[in-house]
VMD Tcl script that draws the C-alpha trace (Angstrom):
set ca {
  {-60.73 -52.69 -61.86}
  {-57.49 -51.40 -63.31}
  {-56.95 -47.52 -63.00}
  {-58.93 -45.54 -65.37}
  {-56.92 -44.63 -68.50}
  {-54.23 -47.21 -67.56}
  {-53.02 -49.38 -70.52}
  {-51.47 -52.76 -70.17}
  {-51.03 -54.14 -73.51}
  {-48.95 -57.04 -72.26}
  {-50.72 -60.27 -71.54}
  {-50.65 -61.06 -67.78}
  {-49.50 -64.59 -66.59}
  {-53.00 -65.37 -65.26}
  {-54.33 -64.91 -68.92}
  {-51.65 -67.19 -70.32}
  {-52.47 -69.79 -67.66}
  {-56.24 -69.42 -68.57}
  {-55.49 -69.91 -72.23}
  {-53.77 -73.32 -71.44}
  {-57.24 -74.71 -71.05}
  {-58.23 -73.81 -74.46}
  {-55.26 -76.14 -75.75}
  {-57.54 -78.91 -74.66}
  {-60.81 -77.43 -75.94}
  {-59.56 -76.98 -79.41}
  {-58.12 -80.57 -79.40}
  {-61.61 -81.72 -78.40}
  {-63.19 -79.75 -81.16}
  {-60.92 -80.99 -83.85}
  {-61.30 -84.68 -82.53}
  {-64.96 -84.36 -82.36}
  {-65.17 -82.98 -86.01}
  {-62.87 -85.88 -87.10}
  {-65.30 -88.52 -85.69}
  {-68.40 -86.68 -87.11}
  {-67.49 -85.90 -90.71}
  {-71.02 -85.66 -91.87}
  {-73.22 -82.43 -92.67}
  {-75.01 -82.73 -89.36}
  {-71.78 -83.43 -87.69}
  {-70.06 -80.39 -88.97}
  {-73.14 -78.27 -87.95}
  {-73.18 -79.74 -84.46}
  {-69.29 -79.19 -84.05}
  {-69.60 -75.64 -85.51}
  {-72.30 -74.76 -82.78}
  {-70.13 -76.23 -80.00}
  {-66.99 -74.32 -81.17}
  {-69.19 -71.19 -81.24}
  {-70.00 -71.77 -77.56}
  {-66.33 -72.51 -76.82}
  {-65.17 -69.40 -78.69}
  {-67.83 -67.14 -77.15}
  {-66.87 -68.02 -73.57}
  {-63.06 -67.39 -74.43}
  {-63.97 -64.24 -76.22}
  {-65.96 -62.65 -73.24}
  {-63.26 -63.78 -70.81}
  {-60.57 -62.00 -72.89}
  {-62.50 -58.81 -73.13}
  {-63.37 -58.87 -69.34}
  {-59.63 -58.85 -68.58}
  {-59.32 -55.40 -70.43}
  {-60.87 -53.82 -67.36}
  {-59.54 -55.91 -64.43}
  {-56.44 -55.80 -62.57}
  {-54.71 -59.23 -63.16}
  {-52.69 -58.98 -59.82}
  {-55.99 -58.94 -57.71}
  {-56.60 -62.08 -55.71}
  {-60.46 -61.99 -56.76}
  {-59.71 -61.58 -60.42}
  {-57.30 -64.71 -60.25}
  {-59.97 -66.61 -58.44}
  {-62.57 -65.60 -61.17}
  {-60.08 -66.87 -63.99}
  {-59.65 -70.07 -61.98}
  {-63.25 -70.73 -61.84}
  {-63.74 -69.94 -65.45}
  {-60.85 -72.35 -66.30}
  {-62.79 -75.03 -64.44}
  {-65.83 -74.17 -66.46}
  {-63.89 -74.25 -69.65}
  {-62.50 -77.73 -68.63}
  {-65.98 -78.94 -68.03}
  {-67.16 -77.73 -71.44}
  {-64.20 -79.45 -73.03}
  {-64.94 -82.64 -71.28}
  {-68.58 -82.66 -72.20}
  {-67.94 -81.47 -75.82}
  {-67.51 -84.97 -77.61}
  {-70.86 -86.18 -76.46}
  {-72.67 -82.73 -75.95}
  {-75.47 -84.17 -78.16}
  {-75.77 -87.43 -76.17}
  {-75.22 -88.10 -72.45}
  {-73.03 -85.05 -71.71}
  {-75.43 -82.37 -72.91}
  {-76.13 -81.04 -69.43}
  {-72.31 -80.87 -68.52}
  {-71.58 -78.80 -71.45}
  {-74.47 -76.47 -71.07}
  {-74.16 -76.07 -67.37}
  {-70.46 -75.11 -67.51}
  {-71.08 -72.68 -70.56}
  {-73.91 -71.07 -68.67}
  {-71.97 -71.03 -65.29}
  {-69.07 -69.21 -67.18}
  {-71.23 -66.70 -69.01}
  {-73.47 -65.80 -66.20}
  {-71.07 -65.94 -63.46}
  {-68.55 -63.67 -65.22}
  {-71.12 -61.03 -66.10}
  {-72.42 -61.00 -62.47}
  {-68.85 -60.74 -61.20}
  {-68.11 -57.80 -63.57}
  {-71.39 -55.94 -62.71}
  {-70.57 -55.94 -59.07}
  {-66.91 -55.17 -59.41}
  {-67.52 -52.17 -61.77}
  {-70.60 -50.91 -60.02}
  {-70.78 -47.21 -60.16}
  {-68.87 -47.17 -63.45}
  {-70.60 -47.18 -66.84}
  {-69.06 -50.69 -67.41}
  {-71.15 -51.92 -64.33}
  {-74.35 -50.84 -66.06}
  {-73.04 -52.39 -69.25}
  {-72.35 -55.70 -67.68}
  {-75.72 -55.73 -66.05}
  {-77.17 -55.64 -69.51}
  {-74.83 -58.23 -70.73}
  {-75.93 -60.26 -67.64}
  {-79.47 -60.16 -68.82}
  {-78.74 -61.34 -72.23}
  {-76.41 -64.23 -70.95}
  {-79.14 -65.27 -68.49}
  {-81.76 -65.33 -71.25}
  {-79.53 -67.29 -73.62}
  {-78.61 -69.56 -70.59}
  {-82.28 -70.65 -70.07}
  {-82.24 -71.91 -73.58}
  {-78.95 -73.65 -73.32}
  {-80.06 -75.58 -70.16}
  {-83.57 -76.32 -71.54}
  {-81.99 -77.64 -74.63}
  {-79.70 -80.10 -72.68}
  {-82.84 -81.94 -71.69}
  {-84.31 -82.49 -75.20}
  {-83.60 -85.02 -77.76}
  {-80.57 -84.44 -80.07}
  {-82.50 -82.90 -82.96}
  {-84.46 -80.49 -80.78}
  {-81.31 -79.77 -78.82}
  {-79.62 -78.73 -82.01}
  {-82.26 -76.30 -82.69}
  {-82.60 -74.81 -79.25}
  {-78.83 -74.40 -78.85}
  {-78.72 -72.74 -82.30}
  {-81.13 -70.15 -81.10}
  {-79.29 -69.82 -77.90}
  {-75.96 -69.18 -79.59}
  {-77.54 -66.65 -81.94}
  {-78.92 -64.92 -78.93}
  {-75.48 -64.79 -77.34}
  {-73.51 -63.83 -80.41}
  {-76.07 -61.22 -81.56}
  {-75.96 -59.34 -78.21}
  {-73.22 -56.90 -78.98}
  {-74.73 -56.14 -82.46}
  {-77.90 -55.06 -80.78}
  {-75.82 -52.89 -78.26}
  {-77.08 -55.18 -75.45}
  {-80.43 -53.45 -75.44}
  {-82.68 -55.21 -73.00}
  {-86.18 -54.25 -71.90}
  {-86.07 -52.17 -68.70}
  {-82.30 -51.65 -68.87}
  {-81.83 -49.69 -72.08}
  {-78.72 -50.12 -74.34}
  {-75.05 -50.40 -73.76}
  {-73.55 -48.86 -76.96}
  {-70.20 -50.03 -78.06}
  {-68.58 -46.65 -77.51}
  {-69.32 -46.98 -73.77}
  {-66.95 -50.08 -73.75}
  {-63.45 -48.56 -73.59}
  {-60.88 -50.97 -74.72}
  {-57.11 -51.61 -75.06}
  {-56.71 -52.55 -78.75}
  {-53.27 -54.11 -78.39}
  {-54.14 -56.10 -75.44}
  {-56.94 -57.59 -77.29}
  {-54.80 -58.23 -80.39}
  {-52.28 -60.06 -78.17}
  {-54.92 -62.24 -76.70}
  {-56.27 -63.12 -80.10}
  {-52.89 -63.83 -81.50}
  {-52.10 -66.15 -78.79}
  {-55.22 -68.17 -79.22}
  {-54.73 -68.50 -82.91}
  {-51.20 -69.82 -82.15}
  {-52.72 -72.26 -79.78}
  {-55.00 -73.53 -82.64}
  {-51.92 -74.00 -84.80}
  {-50.05 -75.68 -82.02}
  {-52.97 -78.14 -81.71}
  {-52.41 -79.09 -85.43}
  {-48.84 -79.88 -84.66}
  {-49.89 -82.26 -81.89}
  {-52.37 -83.89 -84.09}
  {-49.45 -84.47 -86.76}
  {-47.17 -85.81 -84.09}
  {-49.70 -88.30 -82.59}
  {-51.06 -89.31 -85.77}
  {-47.71 -90.22 -87.31}
  {-46.46 -91.89 -84.18}
  {-49.50 -94.21 -84.06}
  {-48.91 -95.60 -87.59}
  {-47.52 -99.06 -87.81}
  {-45.46 -99.00 -90.10}
  {-44.60 -95.38 -90.65}
  {-44.64 -95.07 -94.54}
  {-42.77 -92.64 -96.66}
  {-46.14 -91.25 -97.93}
  {-47.15 -90.52 -94.35}
  {-43.88 -88.73 -93.62}
  {-44.29 -86.58 -96.77}
  {-47.86 -85.78 -95.77}
  {-46.53 -84.76 -92.38}
  {-43.92 -82.47 -93.88}
  {-46.45 -80.95 -96.18}
  {-48.76 -80.53 -93.12}
  {-46.00 -78.74 -91.29}
  {-45.29 -76.43 -94.23}
  {-48.93 -75.58 -94.61}
  {-49.16 -74.67 -90.90}
  {-45.99 -72.54 -91.20}
  {-47.51 -70.73 -94.01}
  {-50.76 -70.16 -92.26}
  {-48.78 -68.66 -89.38}
  {-46.83 -66.46 -91.66}
  {-49.95 -65.40 -93.65}
  {-51.67 -64.45 -90.28}
  {-48.83 -62.49 -88.76}
  {-48.21 -60.59 -92.03}
  {-51.66 -59.47 -91.76}
  {-52.48 -59.12 -87.91}
  {-49.01 -59.06 -86.44}
  {-47.57 -55.94 -84.57}
  {-46.98 -52.87 -86.68}
  {-49.02 -53.99 -89.64}
  {-51.37 -51.80 -91.54}
  {-54.43 -53.46 -90.11}
  {-53.07 -53.30 -86.44}
  {-52.65 -49.59 -86.72}
  {-56.36 -49.31 -88.31}
  {-59.56 -48.27 -86.60}
  {-59.46 -48.81 -82.95}
  {-63.12 -48.01 -82.17}
  {-64.73 -50.56 -79.98}
  {-67.11 -51.50 -82.70}
  {-64.40 -52.06 -85.11}
  {-62.46 -54.25 -82.47}
  {-65.73 -56.15 -81.84}
  {-65.88 -57.15 -85.50}
  {-62.07 -57.83 -85.75}
  {-61.58 -59.92 -82.74}
  {-64.95 -61.24 -81.57}
  {-66.19 -62.32 -84.88}
  {-63.26 -62.29 -87.38}
  {-60.90 -64.28 -85.20}
  {-63.50 -66.87 -84.51}
  {-63.51 -67.61 -88.30}
  {-59.76 -67.61 -88.38}
  {-59.34 -69.92 -85.46}
  {-62.08 -72.18 -86.87}
  {-60.13 -72.28 -90.21}
  {-57.03 -73.46 -88.16}
  {-59.00 -76.16 -86.56}
  {-60.32 -77.47 -89.93}
  {-56.78 -77.39 -91.31}
  {-55.63 -79.63 -88.45}
  {-58.47 -82.13 -89.44}
  {-57.39 -82.00 -93.05}
  {-53.65 -82.78 -92.07}
  {-54.71 -85.80 -90.06}
  {-56.82 -87.08 -92.94}
  {-54.16 -86.58 -95.53}
  {-51.73 -88.48 -93.22}
  {-53.98 -91.38 -92.80}
  {-55.74 -91.39 -96.27}
  {-53.66 -91.79 -99.37}
  {-56.88 -91.55 -101.58}
  {-58.82 -88.34 -102.22}
  {-62.27 -88.55 -100.99}
  {-64.88 -85.71 -100.34}
  {-63.94 -85.30 -96.82}
  {-60.26 -84.87 -97.54}
  {-61.04 -82.20 -100.31}
  {-63.54 -80.37 -98.32}
  {-61.50 -80.01 -95.21}
  {-58.26 -79.36 -97.22}
  {-59.75 -76.36 -99.03}
  {-62.45 -75.48 -96.47}
  {-60.18 -74.61 -93.58}
  {-58.14 -72.00 -95.62}
  {-61.48 -70.61 -97.04}
  {-62.80 -70.21 -93.48}
  {-59.73 -68.56 -92.50}
  {-59.74 -66.21 -95.40}
  {-63.34 -65.28 -94.56}
  {-61.98 -64.20 -91.19}
  {-59.17 -62.24 -92.92}
  {-61.71 -60.35 -95.00}
  {-63.91 -59.33 -92.03}
  {-60.74 -58.46 -89.98}
  {-59.57 -56.12 -92.83}
  {-62.92 -54.50 -93.47}
  {-63.28 -53.82 -89.77}
  {-59.84 -52.30 -89.14}
  {-58.91 -50.80 -92.54}
  {-62.21 -50.53 -94.52}
  {-60.63 -52.34 -97.51}
  {-59.52 -55.84 -98.55}
  {-56.66 -56.89 -100.66}
  {-57.57 -58.30 -104.14}
  {-55.13 -61.02 -103.31}
  {-57.40 -62.56 -100.75}
  {-60.32 -63.01 -103.20}
  {-57.82 -64.38 -105.87}
  {-56.75 -66.87 -103.28}
  {-60.05 -67.86 -102.23}
  {-61.14 -68.37 -105.98}
  {-57.98 -70.63 -106.46}
  {-59.10 -72.64 -103.38}
  {-62.51 -73.07 -104.88}
  {-61.04 -74.26 -108.16}
  {-58.82 -76.75 -106.50}
  {-61.86 -78.10 -104.35}
  {-63.97 -78.46 -107.58}
  {-61.19 -80.40 -109.27}
  {-60.59 -82.53 -106.31}
  {-64.24 -83.43 -106.00}
  {-64.72 -84.07 -109.73}
  {-61.53 -86.22 -110.23}
  {-61.89 -87.94 -106.75}
  {-59.58 -91.02 -106.30}
  {-57.63 -90.35 -109.44}
  {-55.79 -87.37 -107.63}
  {-53.59 -88.20 -104.71}
  {-54.62 -86.50 -101.41}
  {-51.02 -84.98 -101.26}
  {-51.68 -83.21 -104.59}
  {-54.72 -81.46 -103.17}
  {-52.71 -80.55 -100.13}
  {-49.73 -79.30 -102.21}
  {-51.98 -77.15 -104.32}
  {-53.57 -75.65 -101.29}
  {-50.19 -74.85 -99.65}
  {-49.07 -73.14 -102.81}
  {-52.01 -70.79 -102.95}
  {-51.65 -69.93 -99.15}
  {-47.92 -69.50 -99.45}
  {-48.24 -67.27 -102.45}
  {-50.67 -65.14 -100.34}
  {-48.29 -65.05 -97.32}
  {-45.57 -63.80 -99.47}
  {-47.80 -61.16 -101.08}
  {-49.04 -60.10 -97.71}
  {-45.52 -59.72 -96.34}
  {-44.46 -57.68 -99.40}
  {-47.37 -55.54 -99.25}
  {-46.89 -54.91 -95.42}
  {-43.21 -54.00 -95.77}
  {-43.70 -51.78 -98.78}
  {-46.71 -49.93 -97.03}
  {-48.71 -50.41 -100.17}
  {-52.56 -50.00 -100.25}
  {-54.40 -53.10 -99.16}
  {-56.65 -52.70 -102.07}
  {-53.71 -52.40 -104.51}
  {-52.36 -56.13 -104.42}
}
mol new
graphics top color blue
foreach p $ca { graphics top sphere $p radius 0.5 }
foreach p [lrange $ca 0 end-1] q [lrange $ca 1 end] { graphics top cylinder $p $q radius 0.2 }
display resetview
């Protein structure tokens, strides 16, 4: 454990190394979504992403209290990386033959990390807290493992319950029969360290989109002018999303100086950033669809507007958690995206897919500029 009261907001090399595994994990999530563009497929991929995110989230929080120069801590991170790699390999066929691989790696990471922390922090309040977390993770783990042996439909139901147990644990302060509760105020955190880890994983999600653009364009034969334009539009969209994010959650923004209580950080990073990263993944899928599809179909429309909408939902939760207020501009942008989506669905093939992408980029670009100007002027978040 790092020394009591010591702060180390910088992200250590072992944490950066750990996050590299999640480049592959996010690629697997987006590719799996691309190959399962149905309502059932979206639900399955959302569940799998939730598990991937929760494993990363708990690892990021654990490093708040560990010394990254410790050999045991480095070994722990190495084992967690192997577990994340196994999850990533099993993810595309998690509802088929690789269900046990995915579930076993996830449960191994969640239970193993909590057990390590409970032992490493024994005698400290965090040791007791992690004992509670271990109980929750083990309980959910039973459901994950049982679900791996069921047919796909039953597996989906059981795994949804398991994920709800995992994700809900902090909301119930890890209260467990015989162990009591572990209130959020007993989990001291370094806000800037958590912020840096989450900024990093958001950049990873955007970087995965660039990989998809490059690979998709390079595999076309021949490379058409329309595909090049779609790629350029995709890049502009990613740049706008990056700009909008860092104008909101970057260093020295109003939100980054907001409520630093552990409860607020839990909502801002554990939950809100899950939505923002998920939104970036859906944006990546929409870019590939627009590059390879000239016509507008429901999948193109729903992913093109859906990615930014999920991202904005994360924005709203993030702002409410850290500042208690949300700029009207975000609700206006969300309304604009919904209108674009409705028009795209109604007009269908009569509207080029590039037009839907351009309209979405215009909305998000305007929001990025407004957020930047608001941040610089120090205006109230509710005023713009």
